C-alpha positions, 0 to 999 in steps of 0.5 A, a space after each residue: 822654311 820651305 820655298 813653298 811657305 817663303 813663298 807664302 809669306 811672301 804672297 800673304 806679306 801685304 796682309 801686315 802691311 795693311 795691319 800696320 795702315 790700321 793701326 796707323 790711321 787708328 793711332 794706335 801707337 799715341 795710345 801707347 807711348 805713356 805705357 802698356 795698355 788693354 785692347 778693351 781700353 784701346 778699343 773704346 779709345 779709338 771706338 773700334 770693335 775690340 774682338 777685332 782690334 785684338 785679333 790685328 794687334 795680336 798678329 802684328 805681336 807677332 811680327 813684333 809689331 808691339 808686344 803682347 805682356 800678357 792676355 789682353 794687354 799691348 805695349 811699344 816696341 821698338 818698330 810699333 814706336 815709329 809709328 807715333 805721331 810727333 817722333 822724329 823719323 815717324 814712319 805713321 805717314 808712311 805706313 797710311 800712304 801705302 794703302 789710302 785707296 787713291 794711292 792704292 788704285 795706282 798699285 792696281 795698275 801693275 800690270 797695266 804698267 809692267 805691260 805696257 811702261 806707261 804709268 799706273 797712277 797716270 792712267 787710274 786718275 788721269 792726270 800725274 802724280 803730282 798735278 794729283 797732290 796739287 789739286 788734293 790737300 788731303 793727299 798732298 798733306 799726307 804725301 809730304 809727310 810720309 817724304 818727310 818721314 824718309 828724309 828723317 832717317 836719311 839726314 843724319 847719315 848724309 851730313 856725317 858722310 859730307 863736309 858742307 861747311 866748306 860752301 857758302 851758300 848750298 841750292 836744294 832743288 826741289 827741298 820740299 819743306 825745307 826739313 834737310 836744307 834746315 839740317 844743313 844750316 843747322 850743322 854749318 852755321 857760317 853756310 846760307 840757302 836757297 831753297 826753290 821749290 813750288 810755289 805751295 811747297 814753298 808755303 809749307 818751308 817758311 813754316 819751318 824755317 821759321 821754327 827752327 829759325 833758320 828763316 834768316 840764313 836762307 831765300 825760300 824762292 818759288 819756281 819750275 826747275 823746268 824753265 830754270 833754277 835760283 844762280 849764285 849757289 856754290 854747292 845744289 842738293 837734289 836730293 830723291 829729285 832724279 829719280 821721279 823723273 826719266 832720263 829725257 827730262 831728267 836730262 832736262 833738269 840737270 841742263 838747268 842745274 848747269 846752266 845755273 851753277 858757276 863753272 867752279 859750283 857742284 852738283 849733289 845727286 843724294 839718290 839710292 843707286 842700285 846695285 848689281 846682281 841679285 843684291 837686296 837693296 831698298 832701291 830696286 823696290 821703290 824703283 817699281 814704285 818710281 815706275 807705278 806711281 810717277 814714270 821714274 827710277 832708280 838708277 845703278 851707278 852707270 847709268 847716274 854718268 850718263 846722264 851726268 855726262 848728257 847734261 854737262 857734269 861729270 862725274 867725280 864719286 860716288 859716296 855711300 852713307 849708313 843710309 839707302 842713300 848715297 852722295 853722287 858728286 859732280 861737277 859742271 864738265 
């Protein structure tokens, strides 16, 4: 493929992304989970134009999302199966989030972010992402499901890369709906936990803990980690939290961790660590997501070490996992 063809393919990649959004929004993968269906059947099931749906599915099948087994008949592929709603590792919410109008409006301000260094989402909405989510229940629900999709992909590789059973009480700061904490507790029957997040998030986490029969081993505490954090843990975890914030706010957050921890405690930052040079990295893409929507950033190893040193911690190691995430281990210095 010529450089011009490759560049045009990259320019037009939004077409595929948007088509994935359309079929995710319509729930096409859920209709195909029991076997192949004709485009006419699918169109009738979701009440859309059959010819237009066929053109969309044909295009997606050409890149491996669905397969056209014979004229007008489509079936699942390994990729399209990930768009089903109720499977482990479902990516349906992610596919929907990236083209929802309220999310896209922030991306429309990408040039503004590059020109000014300011947050595009804040510029267009007049408030930060987390404030916007606190005011919009539907947006918050979709966003949290999308974040769960990332966690679902990463949990097994994280648990197999670090021995959480060495600890007595693990405090997960900013732990969302508790999926990560639930996974730790299931894999470590002698460990107890504390999940700490905002009040509306803790309400959702309580339901998940109960469904997983882990509510007796995990205290759910609501609060603001920029003000204080629970004490009493021998391991503190921050998964996909530090990257949400610029250096100043991240240092404030880490200093609060330092205050809450005992001197022999440990802290894990579970984040994408940016490699140097031209090496392809999911973290480099996520870094732009942070720039436009939150004002946070992904960091390289040296930047994480400097951040930790400034906050009173000493880096003890960076452990790669089989996912895009690395485990950054540190202790109070």
